[in-house]
N, C-alpha and C positions, 0 to 999 in steps of 0.2 A: 676217326675223329681224334685230334690231338688232345693232350691233357689240358692245355690252356682253354681250348674251345669248350671242353666238358665243364670246366669250372665256371666259365662264363654262362653257359646254358643253365647250370645248376643255380647260380646266383640270381639269374633272371627269373627262374621258376619260383624260388623262395620269395623274391620281391613281389611277384604277381600274387602269390598266395597270401602274403601279408596284407597287400593292398585289398585283396578280396575280402579278407577277414575284417579289415577296418570298415569297408563299405557296408558289409553285412551288419556289423555292430551298429553303424550309424543308422542303418535302415530299420534296425530292430532294437530299440532302446530297452534298457533293463526295466522289467516290470516287477513291482513289489506289492505284497498284500500281507501285512502283519497285524496281529491282534493281541492285545494284552488286557487282562482283567485289572481294573484300577479302582480307586476309591471314588465315592460320589463327589467329593470336593478335591479331586486330584489337582496338584500343581503341575502344569504341562508347559514345557519349553520346547519351541520348534525353531530350527534354523535351516532355512532353504534359501540359498544365495540367489538363484535365478529361476524364473519361470512363472507358473500359475499355481496358486495355492488356494484351496477352499477349506474352510474350517466350519463345521456345523455340528449340531448336537444329535445324539442318538437317544434311544429309549431305555438304555441300561447303562451299567457302570463298565463300559468297554472303551478302550482306546484302539482305534484302527487307523492305519495309513495304507492307502492304495493308490496306484497310478504308475507313472514312469519316471525314471531318474534322468537328470541332465546327461547328455551324451558324453560330457567331459568328467562326470562324477567318478571318483575312485571307490565309491561304495557309500554305505550309510551306517550310522550308529543309532541303535535304539536300546535304551535301558530303562527299566521301570522297577520301582520298589519303594517301600516306606512312604507312600503317598506322593511320589515325585516321578514323572515320566519325562525323558529327554529324547528328542529325535533330531538328527542332523544329516543332511546330505553332504558328504565329504568331497571337497573340491581341491584341485591342485592349488598350491600356494600362489603361483603367478596369476591365476585367474582370480583368486581371492583378493589379491592386491589391486589389480587393474580394473576389475569389474567389467570386463569385456562381455559382449553378448554374442551368442550363436543361435542358430535356428532351433535346434532341438534342446530345449531346456526342460527342467523338471515340470511335471504336470501331476499334482498330487492332491488327494482329498483326505482330510482328517476328520474322523468322527469321534467326538469326545462327550463325556457326561455333561449335562446342561449346567450343573453347579460347579464345574471345574474352573480353575483360574488359569488363563492361557496367556503365554508370552510368546510373541513371534518376532523374529528379526530376519531381514533379507537385504539384498542390495538392488539387483535388477529383477524385481518381482512384483506382480499384482496379487493382491490378497482380497478374498471375499470371506467375511466372517459373520456368522449369524447365530443368535440364540443363546450365547454364553451369559449365564447369570452370576458367575462367581468372580468376575473381573477380567478385563482384556487389555493387553498392552501390545500394540502392533506398530512396528517401525520398519520402514523401507526407504531406500534412497531414490532409486529411479523406478517408480511404480505407483499405481493407484490403489487406494484402499476403499472397499465397499463394506460397510458395517451396518447391521440392523438388529434390533431386538436384543441389545446388550444391556446389562445392568451392573450395579456396583461401581467400582472404579474403572474408568475407561480412558485409555490414552492411545490416540491414533496420531502418528507423525510420519510425514514424508518430506523429502527435499524437492525432487522434481516429479511431482505427481499431484493428483486430485484426491480429495476425500469426499465420499458420499455417505452421509450418516443419516439413518432413518430409525425413528422410534426407539432411541436409546435413552436410558434413565440412570441417574446416579451422579457421581462426580466425574465430569467429562472434560477431556482436554483434547482439542482438535487443532493441529498446527501443520502448516505447509510453508515451504520457502518459495518455490516457484510453481505455484499451482492454484487450484480453486478448492474452496471448502463449501460444500452444500450440506445443509442440515435441516431436517424437517421432523416435527413430532417429538422433539427431545424434551426432557424434563429433569429438573434437579439443579445442580450447580455446574455451569459450563464456562470454559475458557476457549476462545477462538483466536487464532493468530495466523497472519500471512505476511510475508515480506514483499514479494513481487507477485501478488495474486489477489483474487477477489473472494469475498465471503458472501454467501447467499443463505440467509438464516430465517427459519420459521419455527419459533420455539415457544414453549410454555415454561421454561426454566425460571426458578425463583431468583437465582443469582446468575448474572451474565457479565463476563469480561471480554471485551473485543479490542484487539490490537492489530493495526495494519500499517505498513510502511508505504510501499508504492502499489496501491491497489484501491479498490472500492468496496464498500460494505452496503448491503441492503438487508435490513433486519426487521422482521415483523415479530414483535414480542407480546405475549399474553400473560398478564399477571406477574410480570417481573418487577420485584420491589427493590432490587439492588442491581445497579448497572454502572459499569466502568468502561469508558471509551477512550482510546488513545490512537492518534494518527500522526504520521510525519508528513508524507506527501500524498496521502490518500484522502478520499472522501467517505464519510460515514452518514448513512441515511437510515434513521430508526423511527419506526412507528410503534408506539407503546399503548396497549389497551388493557382494560380490565384491572386497573390499579389506580387508587386515588391519591396515595401519598408516597410515591417512590423516592428512593435515595439514589441520586444520579451524580456522577462526577465524570468529567471528560476534559481532554486537552488535545490540541492539534498544533502542528507547526507546518505552515504552508499547505494546509488542507481545509476541508469543510466538515462541519458537523451540523446536520439538519435533523432536529429532534421534534417529532410530532407526539403530543401528549393528549390524554383525555380532556375534554372541555371543562370537566369539573375537577381538574387536578387541584390538590390541596398541598401547596409547597411554598418554600422560600427559594427565590431565585437569586443567584449571584453570578454575573457574567463579566468577563474581562477580556479585552482585546488589546494586544500590544503590537507596536511596530507595523502599523498600517493595516491591521485587520479590521473586520466589520462585525457588527451585531445587528440582527434583525429580530424584532419582537412582534409576532402576530398573535399573541395570546391576550395581552392587555394594551391599554393606551399608554403605559409607562414608557418614557423616552430614554434613549441612550444619552449618557452624560460624557462629554468630551473632557479630557484632561486640560488643565490650564496651559500646561507646557507639554509639548510632544504629541505623538499620534495616538496615545492610549485612549480607550473608551471603556466605560463601565455601565452596567445596568443591574440595579437591585430592586426587587419588588416581591410581593407575596400574593398568593391566591388562597382563598378560604382562610383557614386558621394557621396556615404555614407549617403544617405538620411534617411534610416531607422536605427534601432538599434537592436543589438542582444547581450544581456548581460547574461552570464551563469556562475554559480559558483558551486563548489562541495567540499564536505569534505569526503574524502575516497570514492569518487564516480567516475563515468566515464562520460565524455562529448564527444559527437561525432556529427560532422557536415557532411552532405551529400547533393549533388545536384541532382535534378531530371530533 
């Protein structure tokens, strides 16, 4: 065999070995299982760019991460000390920038102390977080967030994904751009928002803020005494019970607000419609007053002693009041 043929055979063999190693690595993702002793109220920061992430609580003051890394990961960083723990799956820069997706992404489970404060960020990742009582901040771009039994300050945000919130309490912020927010059993002070998505709410929060652009809202609220509603091209349908004198404000542009209140509501009502909008009053016999000039309409009346306030306005939209 001549020298040129020998070198060709050797190069082919090396290439086949390299390809075999790559296939073997892809078929056998890197497994990790790390544990650290931490404080009961540890501040924990987690960065996992792609994959599936579960964050749950344990029975002691231990931080643990286990599972498999993204097939493109260059490794991971874990450091812990002085009440702070940081974990990151390290990814190539080009993947970090373009956010592309591959089949074998990270699949990790984090176990943390119940009273820890957890902050998570990712890009193409679905997150399931449960039981954290010291505060939770979860942000992802292309992924869904499932969150239950959280308390203190809670912030859940996604761009292209849905949020499923269950039995959370405290100061809560739930926002999506292109997705749906479903919330049930919440309590405290809550802000909901969607741009091109829907909100489905069943809450006992005392203070509620709802904002939607191109989407719809269905909200069943119990005992909410402060309510703020804002819509651009979306429709908002709210049923409010177990409160006698709420403080409500709302506005819409080219959308509808349909508000159903207790039959014994005790409040002053001030409603205004501009530029072709409409007002429908199914609570009292008070009638809408048309402006002398232009398309504006107004409705002002009181029920009971007028303790609470309901102030609604629309531009080319529809306002409707009902009693339950």
